[in-house]
C-alpha positions as CSV (number, residue, x, y, z in Angstrom):
1,M,65.0,160.5,113.8
2,E,64.9,157.2,111.7
3,T,63.0,157.3,108.8
4,A,61.8,154.7,105.7
5,S,64.2,155.5,103.5
6,S,67.1,155.4,106.3
7,R,65.9,152.2,107.3
8,Q,66.0,150.0,103.8
9,S,69.4,152.0,103.4
10,A,70.9,150.2,106.2
11,N,69.3,146.8,105.4
12,P,69.1,146.9,101.4
13,Q,67.3,143.6,99.5
14,L,69.6,141.6,97.9
15,D,67.9,141.0,94.3
16,E,68.3,137.1,92.4
17,V,71.7,137.9,91.0
18,Q,73.1,139.1,94.1
19,T,71.4,136.5,96.2
20,A,72.9,133.4,94.3
21,K,76.1,135.2,94.2
22,V,76.0,134.9,98.2
23,I,74.7,131.2,97.9
24,D,77.5,130.0,95.5
25,V,80.2,131.8,98.2
26,G,78.8,130.2,101.1
27,I,78.5,126.9,99.4
28,A,82.1,127.0,98.1
29,Q,82.9,128.1,102.0
30,S,81.3,125.1,103.7
31,D,82.7,122.6,101.1
32,A,86.0,123.9,101.8
33,L,85.6,123.6,105.4
34,R,83.7,120.1,105.4
35,S,86.8,118.8,103.0
36,N,89.5,120.5,105.8
37,A,87.5,118.8,108.9
38,L,87.8,115.5,107.0
39,S,91.3,115.7,106.3
40,V,92.5,116.7,110.3
41,A,89.8,113.6,111.0
42,A,91.5,111.1,108.6
43,D,95.2,112.7,109.8
44,L,93.9,112.0,113.8
45,V,92.6,108.5,112.9
46,S,95.5,107.7,110.5
47,S,97.7,108.3,113.4
48,R,95.7,105.8,115.7
49,V,96.0,103.1,113.3
50,A,99.9,103.8,112.9
51,S,99.4,103.6,117.1
52,L,97.7,100.1,117.3
53,T,99.9,98.3,114.7
54,E,103.0,99.6,116.5
55,E,100.9,98.5,119.9
56,A,100.1,95.2,118.2
57,G,104.1,93.8,117.1
58,I,104.3,94.9,121.0
59,V,101.4,92.6,122.4
60,T,102.3,89.7,119.8
61,T,105.5,89.6,121.1
62,E,104.6,89.6,124.8
63,Y,101.6,87.4,124.9
64,G,101.5,85.7,120.9
65,A,99.3,86.2,118.2
66,E,96.2,84.7,119.5
67,S,96.1,85.9,122.7
68,P,93.1,88.3,124.0
69,E,94.9,91.2,124.5
70,M,96.1,90.6,120.4
71,I,92.8,89.8,119.7
72,D,91.2,92.9,121.6
73,I,93.9,94.8,119.7
74,L,93.2,93.8,116.1
75,G,89.5,94.4,116.6
76,R,89.8,98.1,117.3
77,L,92.6,98.6,114.8
78,Y,89.8,97.3,112.0
79,V,87.4,99.6,113.2
80,Q,90.0,102.9,113.1
81,S,91.4,101.6,110.1
82,F,88.0,101.7,108.7
83,A,87.1,104.6,109.6
84,A,90.3,105.8,108.9
85,A,89.4,104.9,104.9
86,V,85.4,106.9,105.0
87,A,87.4,109.9,106.0
88,G,90.0,110.0,103.4
89,L,87.0,108.7,100.5
90,E,84.4,111.7,101.6
91,G,87.4,113.9,102.1
92,Q,88.0,113.5,98.6
93,R,84.1,113.5,97.8
94,A,84.2,116.8,99.4
95,L,86.9,118.3,96.4
96,I,83.9,117.6,94.1
97,A,82.8,121.1,92.7
98,P,79.4,121.2,90.7
99,P,79.7,123.3,87.8
100,A,78.0,126.6,87.4
101,K,74.6,126.8,87.7
102,L,72.6,125.5,85.6
103,D,70.3,127.0,83.0
104,A,66.5,125.6,81.9
105,A,67.9,123.3,79.1
106,T,71.3,122.2,81.2
107,G,71.6,119.1,83.6
108,A,74.6,117.8,85.2
109,I,76.6,114.3,86.6
110,I,79.2,115.1,89.0
111,G,81.4,112.5,90.2
112,Q,85.0,110.7,90.9
113,V,86.7,107.9,89.6
114,V,88.4,105.4,91.5
115,D,89.7,102.0,91.4
116,P,88.7,98.8,93.6
117,S,90.6,100.2,95.7
118,N,88.9,103.2,96.3
119,K,92.0,104.9,95.0
120,I,91.6,107.8,92.8
121,L,92.2,107.8,89.4
122,A,93.2,110.9,87.4
123,N,93.5,112.1,83.3
124,Y,90.3,109.2,82.3
125,T,87.9,110.1,80.1
126,V,84.1,110.1,81.3
127,S,81.2,110.3,78.4
128,A,78.0,111.0,78.3
129,L,76.2,109.1,75.5
130,D,72.7,109.0,75.0
131,D,70.5,105.7,73.8
132,A,71.7,106.1,71.4
133,D,74.9,105.7,72.0
134,V,75.6,109.3,70.5
135,L,78.1,111.5,72.8
136,L,76.8,114.6,74.0
137,A,79.7,116.1,76.7
138,Y,82.4,114.5,78.1
139,A,84.6,115.4,80.8
140,C,88.5,114.6,81.9
141,S,88.5,113.4,85.7
142,D,91.0,115.7,87.4
143,A,94.1,115.0,89.9
144,N,91.5,114.3,92.4
145,G,89.2,112.3,90.5
146,T,86.5,114.2,90.1
147,F,84.9,115.1,86.8
148,A,81.6,117.7,86.1
149,I,79.5,116.8,82.8
150,R,77.0,119.2,81.3
151,I,74.6,117.5,79.6
152,P,72.3,119.4,77.1
153,V,68.4,118.3,77.8
154,A,65.4,120.2,76.2
155,A,63.2,122.1,78.9
156,G,60.7,120.5,80.1
157,T,61.9,117.1,79.0
158,T,64.6,114.2,80.3
159,T,67.3,112.4,78.6
160,S,68.4,109.1,79.0
161,V,72.4,109.5,79.6
162,R,75.0,106.3,80.1
163,L,78.2,107.2,81.2
164,R,81.2,105.5,79.7
165,V,85.5,105.6,81.2
166,T,87.6,105.3,78.7
167,D,91.5,105.4,78.4
168,A,94.4,107.2,76.5
169,Q,94.2,104.1,74.7
170,E,90.5,104.1,74.0
171,Q,89.9,101.0,76.0
172,T,86.8,101.0,77.6
173,R,87.5,101.0,81.3
174,F,83.4,101.2,82.7
175,Q,80.1,101.8,81.0
176,D,76.6,101.6,82.5
177,A,74.8,99.2,82.0
178,T,71.4,101.5,82.5
179,A,70.9,104.5,81.3
180,A,69.8,107.3,84.0
181,A,67.2,109.9,83.0
182,I,68.7,113.6,83.5
183,S,66.5,116.4,83.8
184,P,67.3,120.4,83.4
185,Q,68.6,122.0,86.5
186,V,69.0,118.8,87.6
187,L,72.2,117.5,89.6
188,C,73.6,114.3,89.5
189,T,76.3,112.6,91.6
190,R,77.9,108.9,90.7
191,E,81.0,107.5,91.6
192,L,82.6,105.1,88.8
193,Q,85.5,102.3,89.9
194,V,87.5,101.5,86.7
195,G,90.7,99.4,86.5
196,D,94.4,101.1,86.8
197,P,95.5,104.7,85.9
198,V,97.1,105.7,82.9
199,D,98.9,108.8,82.3
200,T,97.1,110.6,79.3
201,C,93.2,112.3,79.1
202,V,92.3,112.7,75.2
203,A,88.9,113.2,73.3
204,P,87.0,110.4,72.8
205,K,87.3,109.2,69.1
206,D,83.7,109.3,68.6
207,A,83.8,113.3,69.8
208,V,81.7,114.6,68.0
209,I,78.7,116.3,69.6
210,P,75.5,116.7,67.4
211,A,74.8,120.4,65.7
212,S,71.5,120.5,67.6
213,A,72.9,119.8,71.0
214,A,76.0,122.0,70.7
215,K,73.9,124.5,70.0
216,K,72.3,123.7,73.8
217,S,75.8,122.5,75.1
218,T,78.0,124.9,77.7
219,N,80.7,122.3,77.2
220,N,83.7,123.5,74.7
221,P,83.2,121.5,71.8
222,P,85.5,118.3,71.8
223,P,88.5,118.7,69.3
224,S,87.8,116.8,65.8
């Protein structure tokens, strides 16, 4: 005979920590599946683009570059090329991993560093600055061009943050014209377009986090 205790044992209730872990695993698996699906879609569309490009060469020879047949192929080629670019870019964005659970005194910005043609750029330094241009935290773009910065924010307040991207020579390649308001436990996403890539990522020269912010920040302090 089934009792209340046996029913409770068969269907244990997850506590808050266990629930958070289950959710984190589910999100990670979902992100991986989405990334894989986008990668497959990008490969399929790229194959179609290659096929249309080959067909365009044949049609040009037989009918001419300005023939109706060629105009039709060029239209389809444009659509498929655009779809391939979108699928590739979305696949890259799906690789962006959000930081661990944010506490009541931390916000975060995640994103990707790309060039004007949307090519991913690795090893750039992305700095988060406050209204007085004081460095709050920084991160380096990884092999996928992605970054994640945890921002110390006092509970119940917001912090104005501007992003700056520098290369290995400390040359500024991007800087926000306006600040964004970052709140505790809020995750913001950005895509930053900068110039040509460099090979080395280094800490910015002003990488001295204020003592008050360092106590709240979960980032590793920048090297002196």
